[in-house]
Backbone as a ProteinNet text record, in pm:
[ID]
protein_1_A
[PRIMARY]
QALLVESGGGVVQPGGSLRLSCAASGFMFNVAIMSWYRQAPGKERELVATLNSVGNRKNYADSVRGRFIISRDNAKKTVALQMNNVEDADTAVYYCHATIDTANTWGQGTQVSVSS
[TERTIARY]
23108.5	23007	22958.2	22890.5	22922.1	22753.7	22794.3	22653.1	22654.7	22536.9	22490.2	22379.3	22334.2	22262.4	22250	22119.9	22050.3	21990.7	21993.9	21964.3	21960.5	21815.9	21753.8	21619.4	21603.2	21486.1	21382.8	21248.5	21104.9	21011.4	20984.6	20854.1	20939	20912.8	20964.3	20859.4	20806	20794.5	20826	20695.7	20779.5	20814	20974.1	20986.5	21127	21142.5	21212.8	21416.6	21419.3	21533.7	21576.5	21660.8	21618.4	21795.5	21827.9	21987.4	21987.1	22046.6	22011.7	22174.8	22200.6	22350.4	22333.5	22487.5	22468.5	22585	22596.1	22769.9	22722.1	22863.7	22937.1	23007.2	23044.7	23093	23111.1	23233.5	23218.6	23278.1	23307.1	23385.7	23507.3	23516.5	23626.7	23561.8	23555.2	23461.8	23526.8	23656.5	23691	23779.7	23730	23748.9	23596.9	23473.7	23352.9	23282.8	23226	23075.9	22952.3	22906.1	22806.8	22723.5	22589.5	22433.7	22366.2	22306.4	22129	22048.6	21869.6	21834.4	21691.8	21595.8	21433.8	21329.2	21240.1	21090.7	20957.9	20927.3	20818	20667.8	20596	20463	20465.9	20388	20351.8	20444.2	20574.4	20685.4	20841	20853.8	21040.7	21100.4	21214.1	21345.1	21407	21439.7	21550.3	21650.3	21757.3	21828.2	21893.1	21865.8	21882.8	22029.4	22139.3	22264.1	22358.4	22540.6	22591	22726.6	22796.8	22962.1	23076.3	23133.3	23287.9	23381.1	23449.7	23548.2	23627.2	23695.4	23734.1	23670.3	23568.9	23459.2	23441.7	23499.9	23520	23447.3	23327.5	23243.8	23098.9	23027.1	22921	22824.2	22681	22573.9	22425.5	22361.6	22206.3	22114.4	22042.7	21850.6	21853.1	21777.2	21781.6	21644.2	21551	21433.2	21521.6	21598.4	21725.7	21813.2	21851.7	21972.7	21975.6	22028.1	22029.4	21983	21876.8	21809.2	21892	21928.6	21999.5	22159.3	22280.9	22394.5	22467.2	22535.6	22572	22740	22753.6	22886.6	22951.3	23054.1	23126.2	23271.4	23220.1	23349.8	23432.4	23549.2	23611.6	23638.1	23722.6	23768.9	23645.2	23524.1	23441.4	23333.7	23348.3	23273.1	23164.1	23041.7	22980.6	22941.6	22832.3	22782.3	22639.5	22641.1	22509.8	22461.5	22286.7	22233.8	22184.7	22219.2	22162	22055.6	21914.5	21769.9	21747.8	21740.6	21697.9	21614.2	21523.7	21344.9	21263.4	21273.3	21236	21017.9	21021.2	20911.2	20808.7	20707.4	20607	20683.7	20706.3	20721.8	20884.7	20931.3	21028.1	21021.6	20861.4	20828.7	20865.9	20915.4	20958	21100.1	21096.8	21235.7	21335.7	21452.8	21600	21607.1	21738.3	21868.4	21957.3	22062.7	22222.2	22226.7	22366	22408.7	22514.9	22611	22770.1	22800.7	22893	22926	23038.3	23146.5	23235.9	23262.7	23322.5	23291.8	23186.3	23174.8	23037.7	23026.6	23047.8	22912.4	22853.9	22732.9	22603.9	22594.1	22555.7	22541.2	22384.7	22271	22212.7	22168.9	22120.2	22063.9	21912.5	21852.7	21719.5	21643.3	21699	21575.2	21564.2	21549.1	21457.9	21385.6	21222.9	21151.5	21167.3	21131.6	21098.3	21016.1	20910.9	20817.2	20777.2	20693.7	20723.1	20560.1	20540	20374	20403.9	20279.6	20269.1	20120.9
11351.3	11394.5	11420	11540.6	11511.4	11429.8	11354.2	11267.4	11251.5	11267.2	11304.2	11180.2	11042.7	10961.2	10937	10991.6	10933.2	10810.5	10755.4	10691.4	10684.9	10530.4	10594.2	10613.9	10639.8	10712.7	10648.7	10633.5	10559.2	10676.1	10553.2	10603.2	10548.7	10657.7	10660.4	10712.7	10670.8	10724.1	10813.2	10954.6	10976.5	11010.4	11032.8	11005.2	10878.9	10887.1	10745.3	10805	10726.9	10769.9	10775.5	10822	10719.8	10809.9	10736.4	10810.2	10782.3	10931.3	10915.9	10911.2	10843.1	10874	10925.3	11006.4	10980.3	10995.9	10900	10846.6	11020.6	11015.9	11103.3	11052.4	11129.9	11030.5	11187.6	11143.8	11228.9	11372.4	11388	11566.4	11554.7	11650.2	11632.5	11674.6	11560.6	11559.8	11602.4	11568.1	11626.1	11754.1	11824.8	11999.6	12070.5	12021	12015.6	12076.5	12132.5	12179.3	12097.7	12015.6	11908.7	11984	11965.7	12013.4	11943.4	11935	11890.9	11934.9	11950.8	12014.3	11964.7	11984.1	11940.2	12024.4	12008.9	12055.6	11955.5	12010.8	11961.3	11993.1	11930.4	11940	12082.2	12204.4	12356.5	12428.9	12443.5	12493.1	12489.2	12615.4	12575	12507.7	12489.1	12354.6	12459.5	12442.4	12508.4	12381.6	12459.5	12420.2	12333.5	12221.2	12151	12151.1	12096.1	12150.3	12108.8	12187.6	12216.1	12149	12153.6	12113.1	12091	12144.7	12204.2	12084	12142.4	11986.8	11891.6	12010	11839.9	11842.9	11853.9	11753.5	11854	11937.1	12014.7	12127.4	12161.4	12323	12262.2	12247.9	12224.5	12325.7	12355.6	12423.7	12370.1	12410.5	12321.2	12481.1	12373.3	12491.2	12488.4	12622.5	12607.7	12446.3	12487	12345.5	12239.1	12204.8	12061.2	12027.4	12135.4	12162.7	12107	11977.7	11902.9	11774	11763.7	11620.3	11583	11655.4	11619.8	11640	11507.6	11547.4	11504.2	11589.8	11544.3	11539.7	11424	11439.5	11326.6	11355.3	11252	11156.6	11101.1	10998.2	11028.9	11125.4	11162.2	11053.9	10967.5	10810.3	10766.4	10738.5	10683.4	10744.2	10897.1	10976.3	10982.2	11003.4	10982.3	11076.3	11135.8	11232.7	11144.4	11163	11125.7	11230.3	11202.6	11273.4	11234.4	11158.9	11138.5	11164.2	11193.8	11217.1	11111.7	11209.3	11171.2	11237.1	11127.3	11208.5	11296.4	11209.6	11298.4	11306.8	11442.7	11541.8	11509.3	11534.9	11541.6	11631.6	11764.2	11858.4	11808.3	11722.7	11651.9	11623.6	11533.3	11488.5	11592.1	11527.8	11605.5	11526.4	11578.6	11501.1	11525.6	11485.9	11520.6	11529.6	11612.4	11619.8	11667.1	11620.4	11571.2	11680.7	11813.5	11900.9	11952.5	11952.6	11951.5	12112.9	12173.9	12308	12287.6	12341.2	12369.4	12487	12573.3	12714.8	12726.6	12796.3	12840	12734.7	12625.5	12508.8	12372.9	12395.9	12317	12215.8	12051	11933.1	11908.2	11825.5	11823.8	11691.2	11569	11437.2	11403.9	11330	11361.3	11341.8	11332.4	11291.9	11202.9	11151	11018	11114.5	11044.2	11038.1	11020.5	11081.7	11068	11111.9	11009.6	11066	10989.6	11146.9	11090.2	11074.2	10940.7	10876.3	10771.8	10782	10684.8	10603.9
6177.8	6222.1	6360.1	6475.1	6582.2	6635.3	6733.2	6735.7	6895.6	6966.6	7057.6	7146.7	7208.2	7217.3	7341.2	7362.7	7566.9	7561.7	7667.2	7725.5	7872.7	7939.7	8093.2	8094.7	8036.6	8045.3	8067.8	8118.3	8160.6	8222.5	8343.3	8407.6	8536.6	8677.3	8776	8858	8955.5	9067.2	9161.6	9196.3	9307.2	9464	9418.1	9520.5	9484.8	9329.5	9331.6	9201.2	9157.9	9121.9	8933.5	8925.8	8793.6	8757.3	8656.1	8549	8403.7	8389.7	8267.8	8200.9	8074.1	8028.4	7878.6	7860.6	7743.2	7651.8	7579.9	7473.7	7326.5	7354.9	7296.4	7145.1	7048.3	6904.7	6786.1	6734.7	6616.2	6671	6801.8	6836.5	6931.6	6950.7	7112.4	7258.6	7304.7	7445.3	7574.7	7485.8	7667	7665	7555.3	7602.6	7591.4	7576.5	7561.2	7728.2	7662.6	7835	7787.1	7880.4	7880.2	7975.2	7894.7	7968.4	7979	8040.2	8029	8021.2	7924.9	7891	7967.2	8004	7995.8	7962.6	7838	7761.8	7815.8	7909	7938.2	7852.8	7835.8	7734.4	7752.7	7692.4	7702.4	7717.7	7720.4	7813.9	7717.4	7780.9	7658.6	7722.5	7641.8	7736.5	7801.2	7876.3	7997.9	8032.9	8096.9	8101.3	8264.6	8261.7	8398.8	8497.7	8405.2	8443.7	8393.7	8410	8340.7	8397.9	8309.9	8373.7	8314.1	8361.2	8235.4	8241.3	8106.4	8030.8	8124.2	8188.5	8331.2	8476.7	8465.9	8516.7	8661	8697.6	8859.1	8864.9	8776.4	8781.8	8789.4	8828.5	8782.5	8834.4	8703.4	8769.6	8760.7	8820.6	8833.6	8804.1	8788.9	8784.6	8944.9	9006.2	9136.4	9142.5	9008.3	9077.9	9093.8	9069.8	9075.7	9184.5	9235.4	9328	9460.5	9445	9541.4	9549.1	9412.1	9416.6	9247.9	9218	9087.6	9061.9	9017.4	8980.6	8862.5	8822.1	8684.6	8699	8611	8600.2	8475.8	8452.5	8308.5	8327.5	8183.2	8240.3	8068.7	8099.8	7995.5	7859.8	7968.5	7895	7838.3	7919.1	7774.1	7720.7	7712.1	7647.6	7667.7	7802.7	7806.6	7968.4	7940.9	8095.5	8082.8	8258.5	8307.8	8388.5	8408.2	8541.9	8625.1	8709.2	8789.7	8900	8846	8935.4	9073.7	9164.2	9270.5	9359	9433.6	9508.8	9394.6	9274.4	9161.8	9173.5	9090	9124.7	9000	9029.7	8886.9	8803.8	8865.6	8803	8717	8704.2	8603.8	8514.8	8531.3	8373.5	8279.7	8189.3	8085.3	7953	7803.5	7769	7841.1	7805	7916.6	7731.6	7655.1	7621	7658.7	7612.2	7641.7	7535.2	7576.9	7484.3	7482.7	7412.1	7360.1	7352.6	7388.4	7374.9	7326.3	7221.2	7189.8	7107.7	7207.2	7124	7095.9	6976.6	6942.3	6852.6	6866.4	6846.6	6901.5	6888.7	6976.1	6877	6992.1	6910.5	7020.2	6983.1	7084.4	7043.9	7149.5	7153.1	7096.1	7063.4	6998.4	7155.3	7289.4	7389.9	7426	7598.4	7639.5	7711.9	7737.3	7772	7933.2	8035.2	8163.4	8238.9	8274	8294.2	8482.7	8542.4	8734.4	8787.5	8710.3	8750	8901.8	8989.7	9082.1	9018.2
[MASK]
++++++++++++++++++++++++++++++++++++++++++++++++++++++++++++++++++++++++++++++++++++++++++++++++++++++++++++++++++++

């Protein structure tokens, strides 16, 4: 059974940094396209960042490009999202997502709150 478990969420001040991590199990992690999504209160879920299976192709939403960094460790079956210079608009539940062909797996989400 495919499983994704996020960790690292919490409260961070504007301009601060936070690192999210996602641990994968139950599927072939090294061939999966891994992504981070987020959903703010009252808004639709949106794509934040995507990373291909070998980790050399990354895409970011315009709103986070230059501030967030997605990375993966295929040996440890983890994917991370380094969040730098966070803004109030980054407050959301962040979800880890895996895609292999047409199969999709979601994590349970981790809350990130930006507040002074």
